[in-house]
Structures are given as structure tokens and as C-alpha cells.
C-alpha positions as a printed NumPy array, in Angstrom:
array([[ 16.091,  28.578, -33.33 ],
       [ 15.608,  25.277, -35.956],
       [ 13.946,  21.728, -34.263],
       [ 17.093,  19.943, -35.001],
       [ 19.231,  22.388, -33.105],
       [ 16.972,  22.193, -29.88 ],
       [ 18.637,  20.118, -26.898],
       [ 17.835,  17.095, -26.166],
       [ 16.477,  18.183, -22.681],
       [ 13.69 ,  20.689, -24.507],
       [ 12.284,  18.346, -26.986],
       [ 11.33 ,  15.529, -24.025],
       [  9.883,  18.755, -22.289],
       [  7.752,  19.863, -25.241],
       [  7.082,  16.305, -26.434],
       [  5.821,  15.901, -22.395],
       [  3.61 ,  18.491, -22.949],
       [  2.454,  18.03 , -26.259],
       [  0.909,  14.606, -25.23 ],
       [ -0.493,  15.565, -21.884],
       [ -2.662,  18.466, -23.739],
       [ -3.803,  16.416, -26.604],
       [ -4.777,  13.569, -24.031],
       [ -6.42 ,  16.297, -21.845],
       [ -8.186,  17.706, -24.822],
       [ -9.038,  14.207, -25.721],
       [-10.835,  13.122, -22.386],
       [-12.561,  16.504, -21.67 ],
       [-15.128,  15.52 , -24.264],
       [-16.225,  13.299, -21.372],
       [-14.745,  13.442, -18.27 ],
       [-13.798,  15.626, -15.265],
       [ -9.98 ,  15.65 , -15.398],
       [ -7.749,  15.525, -12.558],
       [ -3.847,  15.947, -13.658],
       [ -1.062,  14.793, -11.871],
       [  2.734,  14.564, -12.599],
       [  4.298,  11.8  , -13.086],
       [  7.416,  11.872, -15.13 ],
       [  8.997,  14.11 , -17.12 ],
       [  7.893,  12.138, -20.153],
       [  4.382,  11.143, -18.961],
       [  1.459,  12.513, -16.138],
       [ -1.899,  10.449, -14.651],
       [ -5.323,  11.736, -15.476],
       [ -7.711,  11.25 , -12.871],
       [-10.893,  10.667, -14.54 ],
       [-14.517,  10.624, -13.47 ],
       [-17.509,  10.86 , -15.949],
       [-19.198,  14.238, -16.44 ],
       [-22.383,  13.91 , -14.039],
       [-23.748,  16.445, -11.589],
       [-25.662,  13.554,  -9.645],
       [-22.725,  11.289,  -8.878],
       [-20.199,  12.654,  -5.712],
       [-17.34 ,  11.449,  -4.132],
       [-19.435,  10.89 ,  -0.973],
       [-21.908,   8.554,  -2.256],
       [-22.293,   5.163,  -0.739],
       [-20.873,   3.981,  -3.686],
       [-17.327,   4.142,  -4.771],
       [-16.72 ,   7.116,  -6.983],
       [-16.6  ,   5.772, -10.388],
       [-13.085,   7.024, -11.478],
       [-10.179,   5.782, -13.663],
       [ -6.699,   6.211, -14.307],
       [ -4.987,   7.333, -18.124],
       [ -1.568,   7.898, -18.602],
       [ -0.103,   9.959, -21.09 ],
       [  2.758,   8.92 , -23.303],
       [  4.75 ,  11.341, -26.296],
       [  6.559,   9.431, -28.721],
       [  9.276,  11.135, -30.816],
       [  9.289,   8.184, -33.766],
       [  8.176,   4.941, -33.587],
       [ 11.783,   3.702, -32.371],
       [ 11.308,   6.004, -28.917],
       [ 10.351,   3.147, -25.796],
       [  8.613,   4.072, -22.865],
       [  7.968,   2.305, -19.587],
       [  4.65 ,   2.059, -16.908],
       [  5.793,   0.381, -13.803],
       [  3.893,  -2.889, -13.489],
       [  1.852,  -1.613, -10.144],
       [  0.16 ,   0.994, -11.874],
       [ -1.444,  -1.541, -14.245],
       [ -1.923,  -4.711, -11.695],
       [ -3.419,  -5.009,  -8.966],
       [ -1.659,  -7.184,  -5.581],
       [ -2.982, -10.316,  -7.241],
       [ -1.612,  -9.952, -10.368],
       [ -5.017,  -8.949, -11.909],
       [ -5.347,  -5.837, -14.664],
       [ -6.716,  -2.743, -12.957],
       [ -9.985,  -2.089, -14.58 ],
       [-10.06 ,   1.376, -15.375],
       [ -6.424,   2.022, -16.405],
       [ -5.73 ,   3.239, -19.121],
       [ -2.641,   4.374, -21.432],
       [ -2.981,   6.788, -24.369],
       [  0.009,   6.938, -26.576],
       [  0.868,   9.925, -28.884],
       [  3.154,   9.622, -31.751],
       [  3.753,  12.645, -34.834],
       [  2.638,  16.199, -34.893],
       [ -0.023,  17.893, -36.816],
       [ -1.645,  16.329, -40.112],
       [  0.331,  12.991, -38.982],
       [ -0.669,  12.815, -35.367],
       [ -1.495,   9.455, -34.099],
       [ -3.381,   8.509, -30.474],
       [ -3.337,   4.781, -29.639],
       [ -5.25 ,   3.572, -26.32 ],
       [ -4.713,   0.063, -24.329],
       [ -6.032,  -1.011, -21.73 ],
       [ -4.604,  -2.469, -18.551],
       [ -5.657,  -5.517, -19.728],
       [ -4.111,  -5.15 , -23.321],
       [ -0.673,  -4.145, -21.569],
       [ -0.865,  -7.091, -19.117],
       [ -1.549,  -9.725, -21.998],
       [  0.579,  -8.272, -24.687],
       [  3.595,  -6.355, -23.206],
       [  6.871,  -7.426, -22.546],
       [  8.234,  -6.793, -18.672],
       [ 11.754,  -5.819, -17.912],
       [ 13.949,  -7.852, -15.257],
       [ 14.102,  -5.038, -12.901],
       [ 13.639,  -5.223,  -9.087],
       [ 10.718,  -2.969,  -9.491],
       [  9.307,  -4.186, -13.164],
       [  7.977,  -2.443, -15.996],
       [  5.657,  -3.131, -18.881],
       [  7.449,  -2.037, -22.458],
       [  5.995,   0.279, -24.811],
       [  7.68 ,   0.236, -27.674],
       [  6.476,  -0.861, -31.224],
       [  3.979,  -3.603, -29.662],
       [  2.513,  -1.15 , -27.949],
       [  1.891,   0.785, -31.374],
       [  0.291,  -1.914, -32.852],
       [ -2.712,  -0.834, -35.27 ],
       [ -5.297,  -3.101, -33.543],
       [ -4.536,  -0.046, -30.766],
       [ -4.845,   2.805, -32.98 ],
       [ -7.738,   5.5  , -32.064],
       [-10.099,   5.673, -35.052],
       [-12.833,   6.898, -33.737],
       [-12.953,   9.399, -30.565],
       [-16.156,   8.554, -29.983],
       [-15.547,   4.872, -29.813],
       [-12.438,   4.947, -27.385],
       [-14.406,   7.346, -25.013],
       [-17.338,   4.874, -25.192],
       [-14.793,   2.091, -24.394],
       [-13.192,   3.914, -21.416],
       [-16.304,   5.237, -19.891],
       [-17.89 ,   1.305, -20.375],
       [-14.782,  -0.204, -18.427],
       [-15.166,   2.592, -15.397],
       [-19.372,   2.232, -15.422],
       [-19.124,  -1.546, -15.142],
       [-16.465,  -2.233, -12.812],
       [-17.908,  -3.966,  -9.958],
       [-18.043,  -1.932,  -6.244],
       [-15.21 ,  -4.254,  -4.727],
       [-13.056,  -3.937,  -7.731],
       [-14.046,  -0.552,  -7.511],
       [-12.757,   0.106,  -4.045],
       [ -9.573,  -1.832,  -4.933],
       [ -8.821,  -0.174,  -7.545],
       [ -8.727,   3.228,  -5.671],
       [ -6.196,   1.728,  -3.308],
       [ -4.11 ,   0.811,  -6.321],
       [ -4.084,   4.4  ,  -7.549],
       [ -3.796,   6.418,  -3.985],
       [ -7.334,   7.822,  -4.111],
       [ -7.982,   8.518,  -0.782],
       [-11.08 ,   6.3  ,  -0.31 ],
       [-10.824,   5.1  ,   3.834],
       [ -7.321,   4.814,   3.051],
       [ -5.553,   3.754,   6.756],
       [ -1.969,   3.493,   7.358],
       [  0.501,   2.358,  10.257],
       [  0.942,   6.345,  10.837],
       [ -2.359,   6.631,  10.952],
       [ -3.185,   6.419,  14.734],
       [ -2.533,   8.831,  17.792],
       [  1.056,   9.713,  18.253],
       [  1.623,   8.734,  21.713],
       [  0.758,   4.89 ,  20.652],
       [  3.792,   4.865,  18.757],
       [  6.343,   5.536,  20.929],
       [  8.725,   3.166,  21.158],
       [  7.693,   1.093,  24.616],
       [  8.599,  -2.37 ,  24.983],
       [  5.04 ,  -3.828,  24.691],
       [  4.525,  -7.519,  25.884],
       [  0.818,  -7.452,  24.568],
       [  1.41 ,  -6.541,  20.902],
       [  3.133,  -3.95 ,  18.492],
       [ -0.135,  -1.13 ,  18.833],
       [  0.444,   0.46 ,  15.686],
       [  1.044,  -2.649,  13.518],
       [ -2.019,  -4.472,  15.176],
       [ -4.074,  -1.567,  14.844],
       [ -3.506,  -1.26 ,  11.099],
       [ -4.173,  -5.264,  11.05 ],
       [ -7.716,  -5.361,  12.545],
       [ -8.756,  -1.777,  10.728],
       [ -7.555,  -3.797,   7.484],
       [ -9.85 ,  -6.521,   8.313],
       [-12.619,  -4.201,   9.346],
       [-12.278,  -1.911,   6.117],
       [-12.499,  -5.422,   3.944],
       [-15.726,  -6.409,   5.906],
       [-16.947,  -2.793,   5.403],
       [-16.682,  -3.039,   1.46 ],
       [-18.689,  -6.527,   1.225],
       [-21.503,  -5.216,   3.323],
       [-21.036,  -1.432,   0.761],
       [-21.002,  -3.835,  -1.876],
       [-24.276,  -5.838,  -0.486],
       [-25.925,  -2.385,   0.161],
       [-25.762,  -0.678,  -3.46 ],
       [-27.25 ,  -3.673,  -4.861],
       [-30.126,  -3.438,  -2.478],
       [-30.332,   0.383,  -2.997],
       [-30.469,  -0.067,  -6.992],
       [-33.332,  -2.529,  -6.148],
       [-35.544,  -0.129,  -4.585],
       [-34.832,   2.331,  -6.747],
       [-34.906,   0.863, -10.389],
       [-38.12 ,   0.883, -12.023],
       [-37.171,  -1.794, -14.492],
       [-37.839,  -5.558, -12.72 ],
       [-34.893,  -7.165, -14.977],
       [-32.638,  -5.401, -13.432],
       [-33.394,  -5.911,  -9.679],
       [-33.314,  -9.679, -10.982],
       [-29.874,  -9.131, -11.754],
       [-28.55 ,  -7.124,  -8.565],
       [-30.036,  -9.61 ,  -6.865],
       [-28.144, -12.019,  -8.442],
       [-25.172, -10.271,  -6.478],
       [-26.346, -10.799,  -3.603],
       [-26.076, -14.509,  -3.754],
       [-22.503, -14.299,  -2.579],
       [-23.437, -13.299,   0.974],
       [-26.686, -15.504,   1.512],
       [-26.494, -17.152,   4.862],
       [-28.897, -19.599,   6.766],
       [-31.223, -22.569,   6.937],
       [-34.566, -23.346,   6.254],
       [-36.75 , -20.747,   6.151],
       [-34.254, -18.425,   7.308],
       [-32.166, -15.948,   4.722],
       [-30.094, -13.828,   5.566],
       [-26.743, -12.029,   4.406],
       [-23.607, -12.675,   5.997],
       [-20.491, -10.891,   5.655],
       [-16.59 , -11.521,   6.55 ],
       [-16.851, -15.137,   7.385],
       [-13.466, -16.367,   8.91 ],
       [-11.222, -13.035,   7.65 ],
       [-13.213, -11.245,  10.08 ],
       [-11.735, -10.378,  14.066],
       [-14.568,  -8.987,  16.315],
       [-12.511,  -9.736,  19.402],
       [ -9.334,  -7.477,  18.897],
       [ -7.165,  -9.867,  20.95 ],
       [ -4.806,  -8.113,  23.555],
       [ -5.498,  -5.311,  22.196],
       [ -7.206,  -3.425,  24.802],
       [ -4.387,  -5.176,  27.265],
       [ -1.614,  -3.67 ,  24.997],
       [ -3.357,  -0.124,  25.317],
       [ -3.438,  -0.502,  29.083],
       [ -0.124,  -1.633,  29.061],
       [  1.252,   1.373,  27.355],
       [ -0.48 ,   3.755,  29.185],
       [  0.55 ,   2.124,  32.552],
       [  4.459,   2.286,  31.274],
       [  4.174,   5.935,  30.573],
       [  2.368,   7.278,  33.311],
       [  5.38 ,   5.383,  35.234],
       [  8.551,   6.951,  33.421],
       [  6.381,  10.566,  33.831],
       [  6.367,  10.09 ,  37.241],
       [  9.697,   9.557,  38.158],
       [ 10.556,  11.94 ,  35.043],
       [ 12.07 ,   9.563,  32.484],
       [  9.65 ,   9.666,  29.822],
       [ 11.719,  11.572,  27.207],
       [ 14.765,  10.027,  27.97 ],
       [ 13.753,   6.687,  27.918],
       [ 11.692,   7.372,  24.871],
       [ 14.977,   8.803,  22.858],
       [ 16.748,   5.797,  24.588],
       [ 14.39 ,   3.056,  23.314],
       [ 14.605,   5.064,  19.584],
       [ 18.301,   4.885,  19.144],
       [ 18.711,   1.792,  20.199],
       [ 15.598,   0.226,  18.115],
       [ 17.028,   1.814,  15.209],
       [ 20.64 ,   0.929,  15.281],
       [ 19.882,  -2.823,  16.116],
       [ 17.719,  -2.317,  12.49 ],
       [ 20.381,  -0.935,  10.335],
       [ 23.199,  -3.978,  12.239],
       [ 20.472,  -6.435,  11.569],
       [ 20.319,  -5.496,   7.92 ],
       [ 24.051,  -6.081,   7.263],
       [ 23.728,  -9.418,   9.009],
       [ 20.797, -10.881,   7.045],
       [ 22.889, -12.388,   4.547],
       [ 25.512, -13.853,   6.858],
       [ 22.959, -15.376,   9.249],
       [ 22.509, -19.093,   9.36 ],
       [ 19.564, -21.114,  11.478],
       [ 21.22 , -22.251,  14.709],
       [ 23.284, -19.099,  15.215],
       [ 22.62 , -17.089,  17.898],
       [ 21.639, -12.773,  17.399],
       [ 23.494, -11.02 ,  20.41 ],
       [ 23.209,  -7.455,  21.694],
       [ 24.573,  -5.397,  24.078],
       [ 24.558,  -2.165,  25.134],
       [ 26.092,   0.228,  27.416],
       [ 24.117,   3.365,  29.041],
       [ 24.667,   5.691,  31.395],
       [ 21.739,   4.712,  34.462],
       [ 21.306,   8.061,  35.457],
       [ 20.42 ,  10.144,  32.17 ],
       [ 19.73 ,   6.893,  29.883],
       [ 22.06 ,   8.3  ,  27.518],
       [ 23.536,   5.708,  25.051],
       [ 26.803,   5.078,  24.958],
       [ 27.716,   2.028,  22.767],
       [ 25.936,  -0.881,  21.523],
       [ 26.806,  -4.339,  19.146],
       [ 24.505,  -6.692,  17.6  ],
       [ 26.727, -10.128,  16.362],
       [ 26.2  , -13.408,  15.442],
       [ 27.379, -16.209,  17.677],
       [ 27.911, -19.845,  16.764],
       [ 26.204, -22.508,  18.849],
       [ 29.325, -23.099,  20.889],
       [ 30.959, -19.394,  21.231],
       [ 31.051, -17.097,  24.139],
       [ 29.026, -14.059,  24.174],
       [ 31.065, -11.156,  24.57 ],
       [ 30.56 ,  -9.131,  27.709],
       [ 28.677,  -5.628,  28.13 ],
       [ 26.348,  -4.691,  30.948],
       [ 23.192,  -5.022,  29.581],
       [ 22.772,  -8.265,  27.031],
       [ 20.02 , -10.17 ,  25.285],
       [ 20.165, -12.773,  22.68 ],
       [ 17.867, -15.061,  20.355],
       [ 18.896, -18.35 ,  18.611],
       [ 17.493, -18.301,  15.081],
       [ 15.342, -20.819,  13.869],
       [ 13.823, -21.207,  10.556],
       [  9.677, -21.831,  10.96 ],
       [  8.189, -23.647,   7.995],
       [  9.412, -22.623,   4.644],
       [ 10.294, -18.946,   6.089],
       [ 13.476, -17.273,   5.818],
       [ 15.343, -17.111,   8.745],
       [ 13.804, -13.797,  10.289],
       [ 16.832, -12.045,  11.272],
       [ 15.2  ,  -8.591,  11.433],
       [ 12.551,  -9.972,  13.783],
       [ 14.427, -11.652,  15.909],
       [ 16.565,  -7.998,  16.22 ],
       [ 12.985,  -6.563,  17.144],
       [ 13.179,  -8.993,  20.028],
       [ 15.833,  -7.929,  20.886],
       [ 15.339,  -4.461,  21.196],
       [ 12.3  ,  -5.064,  23.168],
       [ 13.899,  -7.793,  25.989],
       [ 16.646,  -5.105,  26.105],
       [ 14.162,  -2.356,  26.838],
       [ 12.12 ,  -4.138,  29.047],
       [ 15.116,  -4.635,  30.777],
       [ 15.926,  -0.61 ,  31.487],
       [ 12.283,   0.109,  31.84 ],
       [ 12.015,  -2.108,  35.023],
       [ 15.24 ,  -0.618,  35.917],
       [ 13.768,   2.93 ,  35.51 ],
       [ 10.539,   1.948,  37.513],
       [ 10.937,  -1.497,  39.738],
       [  6.993,  -1.121,  40.347],
       [  6.396,  -2.243,  36.564],
       [  8.193,  -5.494,  37.193],
       [  6.822,  -6.312,  40.292],
       [  3.655,  -5.794,  39.42 ],
       [  4.75 ,  -7.888,  36.022],
       [  5.976, -10.662,  38.407]])
């Protein structure tokens, strides 16, 4: 079949495969390469400089980079890369991210190399909700043409090798390489169950506190890597350069000189967290004693989910001073949910009638928007606390 007769989808797949194959062959001259699929016309290559001494289990973060490959059918072709691939959360280019663009075939084949810095400083973005960088004619400028494969590989290697440890930690987080990653779901299942805890939201609070400790650990590791390098190197100038990296952590006065980490960002108290765990365990034990644990959890999950959906639809309509009102009807014996309603009420409007209700006035705090979803979750908490006390009166007595 002639090439011009090929269907478009087949051309796209063949071009994508060609670009990936050329990129991988190019990178394998210098790096260990792991490929992972991204889209039909591109792929991510996770790369690490070839070394038998550097390991992912080393104390320092692994020196890895990401290369995304794109194939251009001709110079009129346009590709896109999501901005979140290229920039960190603060909008700074991710050191270690590169795009390799392929144009032409056989003797006319050309490769272009752009770093994250090149992409963010030169290329335009789309106006989408999730903006993307536009890789069109500007990306195929001759200044990015790879004329020396060795020099291009040197540039990638140098960018990865000289990246500071803290930047490496942030890079690994951004490109989803599992290096001490934590998430809200990374918690024992029983503490994810929707019990109305008056002390704290356990999953969210646990994530917040661990996130602060992880930042502290990154700072400590950066200092440890510098100290380890000083102890290992025979070159005094390298040692002096590493010593300067410790200046940001130095503290103390007079003859005392010490390293300090974390500062105001670290919270070692974990305020109310122990109390929250105790409260959760107490509620669970009480519900299990009366044989209503599973029924209560089901009712709580359904109520919270439905309130969240309804609140989302009210966000655009909400005004300061209005009251967010919720009412439910349920079987007090089986705890089966009958009906649920969520309403916005004007200040002088009478609330509807329901067996169990809760209300919360919407207020703007500072420059924040109306927190409708947060207010709705508060209503869920109030409703479920009432149900909990009806099912387990001893909990209400203890609280009083």
C-alpha cells in the first residue's frame, strides 16, 4: 500500500512509534531508559545516567530525568505538552525535563532538543482549563537542532547531575516517581471511615502533618549529602563548596554552631491528632457494641456523598448571609436513608420541615470565596453526630 493511501490513524501510530524508537536509541548511548506511554503521539522516557554505583536506594535522591518524544509529520504539525509536565507548583521550569522532537525520515531526519527552561521561556500556552505548551514552528527553530549527539547528551547529563538535592526531591514528586510519596489514601482503612470526629479530619490531618515532616526530611537529607561528600572527597575545594551549602541550615550564637532544620514549618505537636484517634476508636467501639457499625458507616457515606453533590450544584447560586440547610429522613432502627435535601435559605426564610436538620450561615472570611462545600461538610458532621448520639447515647453523655 502506498504511504499516501494509509489511513490517518495508522500514520499517527507509525510516526509515534518511529519517534519513540529514535529517541530511545539516542538516549541508550548514555542512560538507563524506562519507557512509559503518555499518548498516541508521544511517550515519556524515565532516564538515569549509566552508573553501577548510583542506586535508587542511595541516601541521596536518584538522579533521574524525563524526556518526552514527539514526531512531526511535517513542519506544519503542532503538538502539545501539559504545563504541569514542565513546571513545578511554583511555576519554575523542572530541571531534568526535556522534549525531543523528530521531523522527517531517513536522510532528511532531524532531532530537536528543548529543555524545560527553553519551553517555558519561548513557547506559548493554550487557554484551556489545564493549559498546555504549543510545540509548533517555534519549537523547531534551528537553535534547538541537535547537530552533535554527544553535546546534546552532555547537556542532558549535566542538567541532571548538577541539580540540587532539594530540586531532585521536588522533581520526583512532580513526575510521579515513587520516592517517599504520600497521599490521603495512604492510611489504615479503618481511619478513613466517615465517623463524625469533633477533633480533626484524620486522613487530611495525617497527610498535612506527614507532608511537613517530609519537607523537613528533605532538608536534612540535603545537609547529610553535603556532609557525606565532604567526608568522602579528597579535593578540599569540593569540600569547601559543599560546606557553603550548609550555610542555609546554620544557627546558634557565640561559640555554638549548629544545624537547624524546618523552622516555623515544622509542627511536632500534631495538635489534637492523638485525641482524634482516640475519639475515632471510641465511636467505632460504641457502634460495634450496639451492632450498628456497618449500618452507620453506610448511612454516613451516603449522606456525605449526596450532600457534596448537591452542594456543588449550589456553589454558583450561593450568597453571603444565606443559610445552607440540610435535612434527612432515615429509619432509626435500620439507619437506612430515606430522603435528603439541601437548600439555600434567605436570612428571613423559614426552614423546611424534616425529622433531622442542620443549618449553617454562609460567611466570607478575608478574601476567600464562599466555602459552600466546606459548609456542606459541616452539615454532614452535625447530622451524623446527632444520629451517632441517638444510636449510642453513652457517647453523648460522655461528651456532656
